[in-house]
C-alpha positions in Angstrom: 92.9 -99.4 -66.2 90.0 -98.6 -68.3 87.7 -101.2 -66.7 88.4 -99.4 -63.4 88.0 -96.0 -64.7 84.4 -97.1 -66.4 83.4 -98.8 -62.7 84.3 -95.5 -61.1 82.6 -93.6 -63.2 79.6 -95.9 -62.8 79.7 -95.3 -59.1 80.0 -91.7 -59.3 76.6 -91.8 -61.7 75.0 -93.8 -59.1 75.8 -91.6 -56.5 75.0 -88.8 -57.7 71.2 -90.7 -58.4 71.2 -91.5 -55.0 72.3 -87.8 -54.1 69.1 -86.4 -56.0 66.5 -88.8 -55.1 67.2 -88.5 -52.0 67.1 -84.2 -51.9 63.8 -84.8 -53.9 62.4 -87.1 -51.1 63.5 -84.7 -48.4 61.8 -81.7 -50.3 58.5 -83.8 -50.9 58.2 -84.3 -46.9 58.9 -80.9 -46.0 56.1 -79.8 -48.7 54.1 -82.7 -47.2 54.7 -81.5 -43.6 54.3 -77.9 -44.5 50.6 -78.7 -45.5 49.8 -80.5 -42.4 51.5 -77.4 -40.4 49.2 -75.6 -42.7 45.9 -77.2 -41.8 46.5 -77.0 -38.2 47.3 -73.0 -38.5 44.2 -72.6 -40.1 45.9 -71.7 -43.8 43.7 -72.8 -46.8 44.3 -72.8 -50.6 47.4 -70.4 -52.0 48.5 -69.1 -48.3 48.7 -73.2 -47.4 50.9 -73.8 -50.3 53.0 -70.9 -49.8 53.6 -71.8 -46.1 54.6 -75.4 -47.3 57.1 -73.9 -49.5 58.6 -71.7 -46.6 58.6 -74.9 -45.1 61.1 -76.4 -47.8 63.0 -73.1 -48.1 63.7 -73.2 -44.0 65.5 -77.0 -44.6 68.1 -75.8 -46.9 69.1 -73.5 -43.9 71.5 -75.9 -42.3 72.0 -79.6 -42.7 69.9 -82.4 -40.8 66.5 -82.1 -39.9 66.3 -79.0 -36.3 65.8 -76.1 -38.7 62.5 -77.4 -40.1 61.6 -78.7 -36.7 62.4 -75.5 -35.2 60.3 -73.8 -38.3 57.1 -75.6 -37.6 57.6 -75.3 -33.4 58.1 -71.6 -33.9 54.9 -71.3 -36.5 53.1 -73.0 -33.9 53.9 -70.9 -30.8 53.7 -67.5 -33.0 50.1 -68.8 -33.1 49.7 -70.2 -29.3 48.5 -73.9 -31.1 49.9 -76.4 -29.2 51.5 -79.1 -30.8 54.1 -81.2 -28.7 57.6 -81.7 -29.9 56.7 -85.4 -30.2 54.5 -84.6 -32.0 56.1 -82.7 -34.5 58.9 -85.5 -34.8 56.3 -88.4 -35.6 54.9 -86.0 -38.3 58.8 -85.4 -39.7 59.0 -89.1 -39.2 55.4 -90.5 -41.1 55.9 -87.5 -44.3 58.9 -89.2 -44.6 57.9 -92.4 -45.2 55.0 -90.9 -47.7 57.2 -88.6 -49.4 59.7 -92.0 -50.0 57.0 -93.8 -51.4 55.9 -90.9 -53.8 59.1 -90.2 -55.1 60.3 -93.7 -55.6 56.8 -94.8 -57.2 57.4 -91.5 -59.6 60.7 -92.8 -60.5 59.2 -96.1 -61.2 61.2 -98.1 -58.2 
């Protein structure tokens, strides 16, 4: 039974590490996405950084990406900036790839 317990612990640790890595990737994606949106909104410096962090926080509201999408869409609408749904979703995908590369590189994988 000891080998089974050992294997179970290894799988649990691996699962926890994978979940932590995925969380880091998503948080990085949201920050990159926030900086992209901040640029479109005309924000610079600390205002851009603050906005990017607000996008990260927006993703914590509910599971999935729709909360981030809606947050960005509303931000653009509030400033009367025309950005299509397709463009936002394309940037979400692009920033996810970029974030994954950055986080994996930092993790040495």
